[in-house]
C-alpha positions in Angstrom: 127.7 146.8 116.1 126.8 144.3 113.3 129.8 143.0 111.4 130.2 142.8 107.6 128.9 139.2 107.4 125.8 140.0 109.4 125.0 142.9 107.1 125.9 141.4 103.7 125.5 137.7 104.3 128.1 134.9 103.9 131.3 135.3 101.9 131.6 133.3 98.7 134.2 130.6 99.2 137.2 130.3 96.8 137.8 126.6 96.0 140.3 124.9 93.8 137.6 122.4 92.6 133.8 122.0 92.8 132.7 120.5 96.1 131.4 116.9 95.9 128.7 117.5 98.5 127.4 121.0 97.7 123.9 121.8 98.9 121.2 123.1 96.5 121.7 126.8 96.0 125.3 126.9 97.4 127.6 129.4 95.6 131.4 129.3 95.3 134.2 130.5 93.1 136.3 127.9 91.3 139.7 129.6 91.1 141.0 126.8 88.9 138.5 127.5 86.1 138.0 131.1 87.1 134.2 130.7 87.3 131.4 131.6 89.8 129.4 128.4 90.4 126.0 127.5 92.0 124.8 124.0 92.9 121.7 122.7 91.2 118.8 125.0 91.9 115.4 123.3 91.9 113.7 122.0 88.8 109.9 121.9 88.5 108.2 119.4 86.1 105.5 117.0 85.4 106.4 113.3 84.8 104.5 110.2 83.9 104.1 107.7 86.7 102.5 104.3 87.1 98.9 103.8 86.0 95.9 103.0 88.2 95.1 99.3 88.2 91.5 100.1 87.3 90.9 102.9 84.8 88.0 105.2 85.9 86.9 108.8 86.3 84.9 110.7 89.0 87.2 109.2 91.6 87.4 110.3 95.3 90.7 110.4 97.2 93.1 111.8 99.8 96.6 111.7 101.0 100.1 112.8 100.0 102.2 112.2 96.9 103.8 109.1 98.5 100.9 107.8 100.6 97.5 108.3 98.9 94.1 106.6 98.3 91.9 106.7 95.2 88.4 105.1 95.7 85.2 104.6 93.8 84.7 106.2 90.4 83.1 105.4 87.1 84.5 102.7 84.8 83.7 103.8 81.2 81.2 104.0 79.8 79.0 104.2 82.9 79.7 101.6 85.6 80.2 102.8 89.2 82.7 100.9 91.2 83.8 100.5 94.9 87.4 99.7 94.0 90.0 101.3 96.3 93.7 101.7 95.4 96.7 102.9 97.4 99.7 104.9 96.0 103.1 104.7 97.6 104.9 107.2 95.3 105.9 104.6 92.7 102.8 102.6 91.9 99.2 101.6 92.8 98.2 98.6 94.9 94.9 97.1 95.9 93.2 98.5 99.0 89.9 97.6 100.7 86.8 98.3 98.6 84.6 101.3 99.6 81.4 100.3 101.4 79.3 101.0 98.3 79.9 101.7 94.6 79.7 105.3 93.6 81.5 108.4 92.4 82.1 112.1 92.8 82.5 112.1 96.6 84.6 114.6 98.6 87.9 113.3 100.1 90.3 114.5 102.8 92.9 113.3 105.2 95.8 110.8 105.0 96.3 107.2 103.9 95.8 106.0 107.5 93.2 108.6 108.5 91.1 109.5 105.5 87.6 110.5 104.8 85.2 110.3 101.8 81.7 111.9 102.0 78.8 112.1 99.7 78.8 111.0 96.1 76.4 109.5 93.5 74.6 107.7 92.0 71.6 108.0 94.3 73.1 111.1 95.8 74.1 110.3 99.4 74.9 112.1 102.7 76.9 109.1 103.9 80.5 109.4 105.0 83.2 106.8 105.8 86.7 107.0 107.3 89.7 104.9 106.2 92.4 103.7 108.6 94.7 102.3 105.9 93.0 98.9 105.9 89.3 99.2 106.5 86.3 101.7 106.1 84.1 102.7 109.0 80.9 104.7 108.8 80.9 108.1 110.5 78.5 111.0 110.9 76.4 112.0 107.9 76.5 115.3 106.0 73.6 117.7 106.7 72.4 117.2 103.1 73.2 114.6 100.4 75.7 116.0 97.9 78.2 115.3 95.2 80.8 117.2 93.1 82.3 118.7 96.3 85.4 120.8 96.7 87.3 119.5 99.7 89.9 121.2 101.9 91.5 118.8 104.3 95.0 118.0 103.2 96.8 116.0 105.9 94.0 115.9 108.4 90.8 113.9 109.0 89.6 116.1 111.8 89.7 119.5 110.3 87.9 119.5 107.0 85.7 122.0 105.1 83.9 120.9 102.0 82.3 123.3 99.4 79.1 121.4 98.8 78.7 121.6 95.0 75.4 119.8 94.1 72.5 118.7 96.2 69.2 117.1 95.2 67.5 120.5 95.3 70.2 122.5 93.6 70.8 120.3 90.6 73.4 121.6 88.2 73.0 125.2 89.4 75.4 124.5 92.2 75.3 125.9 95.7 77.1 128.3 98.0 76.9 126.0 101.0 79.8 124.4 102.8 80.1 121.7 105.5 82.6 121.4 108.3 83.9 118.0 109.7 85.6 117.7 113.1 86.4 114.0 113.0 83.0 112.7 114.0 80.3 115.0 112.9 79.4 117.4 110.0 77.9 120.9 110.6 76.9 123.7 108.3 79.7 126.1 107.4 79.7 129.7 106.1 78.4 130.3 102.5 80.7 130.9 99.6 80.4 134.0 97.5 79.7 132.1 94.2 77.4 129.2 93.6 78.9 126.3 91.6 79.7 122.6 91.4 83.3 121.3 91.4 85.6 118.8 89.8 86.5 115.8 91.9 89.4 117.6 93.7 89.0 121.3 93.2 90.2 122.1 96.7 93.4 122.3 98.7 94.6 123.3 102.1 93.0 122.6 105.5 89.7 123.2 107.3 91.0 126.6 108.6 93.1 127.6 105.6 91.4 126.2 102.5 91.1 127.0 98.8 88.6 126.1 96.1 88.9 127.0 92.5 87.2 126.7 89.1 83.9 124.8 88.9 80.9 125.0 86.7 77.2 125.9 86.6 74.5 125.4 84.0 73.5 126.8 81.6 76.6 126.7 79.3 79.1 128.2 78.9 79.7 127.1 82.5 83.4 127.0 83.2 84.6 129.4 85.9 87.8 131.1 87.0 86.6 132.0 90.5 88.9 131.2 93.4 87.9 131.5 97.1 90.0 131.1 100.3 88.7 130.1 103.7 90.2 131.5 107.0 88.3 129.3 109.4 85.3 131.5 109.6 84.5 133.0 106.2 85.2 132.7 102.5 86.7 135.5 100.4 87.4 135.9 96.7 91.0 135.9 95.7 93.1 135.7 92.4 91.2 134.1 89.5 92.5 131.2 87.4 93.9 132.3 84.1 91.9 129.5 82.3 88.3 128.9 83.0 88.0 125.3 84.0 85.0 123.2 85.1 86.9 120.2 86.5 90.1 121.3 88.3 92.0 118.8 90.3 94.5 120.4 92.8 96.8 119.7 95.7 98.9 121.7 98.1 98.3 124.4 100.8 96.3 127.6 100.6 99.4 129.7 99.7 101.0 127.1 97.3 98.5 125.0 95.2 98.9 123.3 91.9 96.0 122.4 89.6 95.3 121.2 86.1 93.2 123.5 83.8 91.4 123.1 80.6 93.9 124.4 78.1 92.7 122.3 76.3 91.4 119.0 77.5 92.8 119.4 81.0 96.4 119.1 80.2 97.3 122.6 81.2 98.4 123.5 84.8 98.7 126.5 87.0 100.1 127.4 90.4 98.7 129.6 93.2 101.0 131.6 95.5 98.4 132.9 97.9 97.6 135.8 95.7 97.6 134.9 92.0 97.8 132.0 89.6 100.6 131.5 87.1 100.9 129.1 84.2 103.0 126.0 84.6 104.1 123.5 81.9 101.5 121.2 80.3 101.0 117.9 82.0 101.6 116.0 78.7 98.4 114.0 78.1 95.0 115.3 77.0 91.7 114.0 78.4 89.0 115.1 76.0 85.5 115.7 77.4 86.1 116.0 81.1 88.6 116.3 83.9 87.0 114.2 86.6 90.3 112.9 88.1 91.8 112.4 91.6 94.7 114.3 93.0 96.8 114.3 96.2 99.7 116.2 97.7 100.2 118.2 100.8 102.3 120.9 99.2 102.6 122.6 95.8 106.0 121.1 95.4 105.0 117.4 95.3 101.7 115.9 94.2 100.0 113.9 91.5 96.9 113.7 89.3 95.5 110.3 88.4 92.7 109.0 86.1 93.7 110.8 83.0 93.4 109.5 79.4 94.1 107.3 77.6 92.1 104.7 79.5 91.3 107.0 82.5 94.2 105.4 84.3 97.2 107.6 83.7 99.1 109.1 86.7 101.2 112.2 86.4 103.5 113.5 89.2 104.5 117.1 89.8 107.8 117.7 91.5 109.8 120.8 92.5 113.1 119.4 93.6 116.8 120.0 93.7 117.0 116.5 92.1 116.2 115.3 88.6 113.8 112.4 88.8 113.8 110.0 85.8 110.6 107.9 85.9 110.7 104.2 85.4 110.1 103.2 81.8 110.2 100.4 79.2 112.3 101.1 76.1 112.4 99.1 72.8 115.3 96.7 72.3 116.2 94.9 69.1 113.9 92.1 68.0 114.6 88.4 68.5 115.5 86.5 65.3 112.6 84.1 65.8 109.1 85.3 66.8 107.5 83.0 69.4 105.5 82.7 72.6 105.3 80.1 75.3 109.1 80.3 75.5 111.4 80.3 78.5 114.0 82.9 79.6 116.8 83.3 82.1 119.7 85.6 82.8 120.1 89.3 83.3 119.2 92.3 81.0 122.6 92.4 79.4 123.1 88.7 79.2 119.8 86.9 78.6 118.7 83.7 77.0 115.5 82.9 75.1 114.8 79.1 74.9 112.3 77.2 72.7 108.7 78.3 72.3 105.9 78.2 69.8 106.0 80.2 66.6 102.2 80.0 65.9 102.8 77.0 63.7 105.0 74.6 65.6 107.3 74.2 68.6 110.9 75.4 68.0 114.3 74.4 69.2 115.8 77.9 68.7 117.9 79.4 71.4 119.0 83.1 71.3 121.3 85.2 73.5 120.9 88.9 74.2 123.9 91.1 75.0 122.1 94.2 76.0 121.7 95.5 72.5 121.1 92.6 70.1 120.1 89.0 69.9 122.2 86.3 68.3 121.5 82.7 67.6 123.0 80.2 70.0 123.3 76.4 70.2 119.7 75.1 69.8 118.0 72.6 72.0 118.4 68.9 71.1 114.8 69.0 69.9 111.8 71.4 69.6 110.1 72.3 72.9 107.7 74.8 74.4 106.0 75.6 77.7 109.1 74.6 79.7 110.6 76.1 82.9 114.0 77.8 83.2 116.5 79.1 85.7 120.0 80.4 86.0 122.3 82.7 84.0 123.7 82.6 80.5 126.8 80.6 81.4 125.0 78.3 83.7 121.4 77.8 82.6 118.7 75.2 83.1 115.6 74.2 81.0 113.2 71.6 82.1 109.8 70.0 81.4 107.5 71.4 78.7 106.1 69.7 75.7 107.6 68.3 72.6 106.0 67.2 69.3 103.5 65.6 68.6 102.8 67.0 71.5 104.0 65.0 74.5 104.6 66.2 78.1 108.2 65.5 79.1 110.3 65.4 82.3 113.5 66.3 80.4 116.3 68.4 82.1 118.9 70.2 80.0 121.8 72.2 81.3 123.7 74.9 79.4 127.2 76.2 79.9 126.6 79.1 77.5 127.8 77.2 74.4 126.2 73.7 74.6 123.4 71.7 76.1 123.8 68.5 78.1 121.2 66.2 79.6 120.6 66.1 83.4 118.5 63.7 85.4 114.8 63.9 84.7 112.2 65.5 86.8 110.1 63.2 89.1 107.0 64.2 87.2 106.8 65.5 83.7 104.8 68.7 83.3 104.5 72.0 81.4 103.5 75.5 82.3 105.5 75.3 85.5 106.5 78.3 87.6 110.3 78.4 87.8 113.1 80.3 89.7 116.6 79.9 91.1 119.9 78.8 89.6 121.3 75.8 87.7 122.3 74.1 90.9 119.4 75.2 93.1 116.3 75.5 91.0 112.7 75.6 91.8 109.8 74.1 89.7 106.3 74.7 91.0 102.8 73.7 89.8 102.1 73.1 86.2 100.2 70.6 84.1 101.3 67.0 84.4 98.5 65.7 82.1 97.6 62.8 84.3 95.8 64.3 87.3 92.4 65.6 88.2 92.1 68.5 88.5 94.5 69.0 85.6 96.9 71.3 87.5 99.2 70.3 90.3 100.4 71.7 93.6 103.6 69.7 93.4 107.0 71.4 93.9 110.5 70.0 92.9 114.0 71.1 93.7 117.1 70.6 91.5 120.5 70.5 93.1 122.6 70.3 89.9 122.2 66.5 89.7 118.8 65.3 90.9 115.3 66.5 91.4 113.6 66.0 94.8 110.1 66.7 96.1 109.5 70.0 97.9 106.5 71.3 99.8 103.2 71.5 97.9 101.8 74.9 96.8 98.6 76.0 98.5 96.5 75.9 95.3 96.6 73.9 92.1 98.5 76.2 89.9 99.8 76.7 86.3 101.3 79.3 84.0 102.9 81.5 86.7 105.6 84.1 86.6 108.4 83.2 89.0 111.4 84.9 90.6 113.8 84.6 93.5 115.8 81.6 94.7 115.1 78.0 95.9 114.9 79.2 99.5 113.3 82.6 98.9 111.1 82.0 95.8 107.9 83.7 94.7 105.2 82.8 92.1 102.8 85.4 90.7 99.3 84.8 89.4 98.2 81.6 87.9 95.7 79.6 86.0 94.1 78.1 89.1 92.0 74.9 89.2 89.3 74.1 90.1 88.6 77.9 90.6 89.1 80.5 87.9 92.3 82.3 87.1 93.4 84.5 90.0 95.9 87.1 91.1 97.3 85.3 94.1 100.9 85.4 95.1 102.7 82.5 96.9 106.1 82.7 98.6 108.5 79.8 99.3 111.1 79.4 102.0 112.7 76.2 100.7 110.2 73.8 102.3 106.8 75.4 102.5 104.6 77.9 100.6 102.7 80.8 102.1 100.0 82.7 100.3 100.6 86.4 100.6 97.8 88.6 101.8 98.7 90.9 98.9 97.4 90.3 95.4 98.4 91.4 92.0 96.4 94.2 90.5 95.9 93.0 86.9 98.3 90.4 85.8 97.5 86.7 86.3 97.7 83.6 84.0 100.5 83.6 81.4 102.1 86.7 82.8 105.9 86.8 82.7 108.4 88.1 85.2 112.0 89.3 85.7 113.1 85.7 86.3 116.5 86.4 87.8 115.2 88.9 90.3 115.3 88.6 94.0 112.0 87.7 95.6 111.8 91.3 97.1 112.3 93.2 93.8 110.5 91.8 90.8 108.5 93.0 87.8 105.6 91.1 86.3 104.1 91.9 83.0 101.6 90.7 80.3 98.6 88.4 80.8 96.1 86.2 79.0 94.7 87.8 76.8 97.6 90.0 75.8 97.9 93.2 77.8 100.5 96.0 78.4 100.2 96.1 82.2 103.3 95.9 84.4 103.4 95.4 88.2 106.3 95.7 90.6 106.7 93.5 93.7 108.6 95.1 96.6 108.6 92.2 99.0 105.3 93.3 100.5 102.8 94.5 97.8 102.4 94.6 94.1 102.1 98.1 92.7 101.5 99.2 89.2 104.5 100.2 87.0 104.8 101.8 83.6 103.1 99.9 80.8 104.8 97.9 78.2 105.0 99.3 74.7 103.7 96.0 73.3 100.8 94.0 74.7 102.1 90.5 75.6 100.8 87.0 76.5 102.9 84.0 77.2 106.1 86.1 76.9 109.4 85.5 78.7 111.4 87.6 81.1 114.9 88.0 82.5 116.8 90.4 84.7 115.7 92.1 87.9 113.0 94.4 89.2 115.1 97.4 88.4 116.8 96.2 85.2 114.4 93.8 83.4 113.8 92.4 80.0 110.6 91.3 78.2 110.7 89.3 75.0 108.5 87.2 72.8 104.7 86.8 73.0 102.0 84.7 71.6 98.8 86.6 70.7 96.6 84.7 68.3 96.8 84.5 65.4 100.6 85.0 65.6 103.8 85.2 67.6 105.9 88.3 68.3 109.7 88.9 68.5 109.6 92.3 70.1 112.0 93.0 73.0 111.7 95.7 75.7 114.1 96.8 78.4 112.9 98.0 81.8 114.7 100.7 83.9 113.6 101.6 87.4 113.1 105.2 88.6 116.3 107.1 89.3 117.1 110.2 91.2 120.2 112.4 90.6 121.3 115.7 92.0 121.1 118.6 89.5 124.6 119.5 88.4 126.4 122.7 89.3 126.1 125.6 87.0 128.3 128.6 86.0 126.9 132.0 86.9 127.4 134.5 84.1 127.0 138.2 84.1 125.9 140.0 80.9 
């Protein structure tokens, strides 16, 4: 005979205090407070994530929330691209370009085993597979098509695509579908309703798929129709609540999330296998269209990317027992002196801003930031800009740069937090150097010595607290880089490169030799700044020339996009680390800026326990 526990479930535990390691949904009675308690319970919400490196719409893509691909698309107003980007759950990094520029293809599979088929302009039947690093052509579709609805989450070899638009159908749409088995396409069963689709109006797999929304001409053309696929036929199921031409969904057949036009594609709905229910708004409107990309292998974790403004915004959907707080920049108090081409060192709560150019002249001003406000500190012995820096507030270093009228100098100055003293000069005077390290183990790389051809240098110098000595040359003539790390594990991001044009290269230093990373920056290059006191495996890089709001994060292997700055910057300074950084100053003709921003990395925390009440 079954016992009480088997019939009624587990007993509620009586505890003298809330447990420190309770699982989500666990219930207990706290006999100290006399309350019935439950741990967490999941929270579902949209949150802003890192932007695409290249803003565009009509993208194709595939993958999961933490390992996805977005490829091709249209850069406004009407320029097709072959750009491919990869998403790791925190930001976008550069992938291998698609074999041809285009847009509106169908996508399926995973980051390391993906598929894109069809697309336009010059509507095509071509298909290509992605292995995580390169594209390879595969069997063609039976007919050229675009605006497809794809069902192939998590698999490259079990895909069905609702065709959408062919050369003969035009904007009337079709009922055709194509199956893909990993090497060849074949005709699939017809859908019940003819239409075209948004870039990602499909979810599920090739034997348990779902397509939803879509449009046909003439207007009004938005649809609510939803159809499910069981491996052999399509059947109508619960309709969307909001008619939407350009849905972008992710998940499985019985748990799918999509955006809807309520209005301007900021609404969202969730499908449970039978019906759609409204979810919270995404938080950003995209007037005119909803041609985005989306990825996610379940209705509990996915994203939509390519939203306005700039057709580059990414928004994640999470249903979790944890509260996820996205990385973000927040405004700090302004510096007392607006300037660019300044140097910075220290951490977010103890940073130093040194010298710079205030749009009229070089300045000697030095300021210290305590995490909430700037205060004037002991000035440099003379006005200076374009110098390098290293160290912390109580043991800082400033070197090189230019002084009036201007002159390139080799000066070295050490700070103990209250005064500056002269150190031995650099071997070669220069400005716009990349810098990193500490007061007693500093790294100066590249720069402009003013006496060489080409004008930039590859030369590296080390400072040991007393003298400068020559280090290994960089691989390229470089200037105006963002730097981070230590003397024996340093890194330089982007540069004004000579004799070639500015580039997005990254070089890493082991204390004696430089290695050019196979990874590149997405956007930032010359006159970008960085979290100067960061380790070489966790840095942020921001700004550019001309002034931009872009931020990228280096994780030791790749650069991924991160949340944008609130203020566009060029020739700014940085301090702190990749998870707790600081941006300050900027020069953006015709003037200089004193704005300060603080960066905080993404955090995850368990939802707190709650008291259960009975009314």
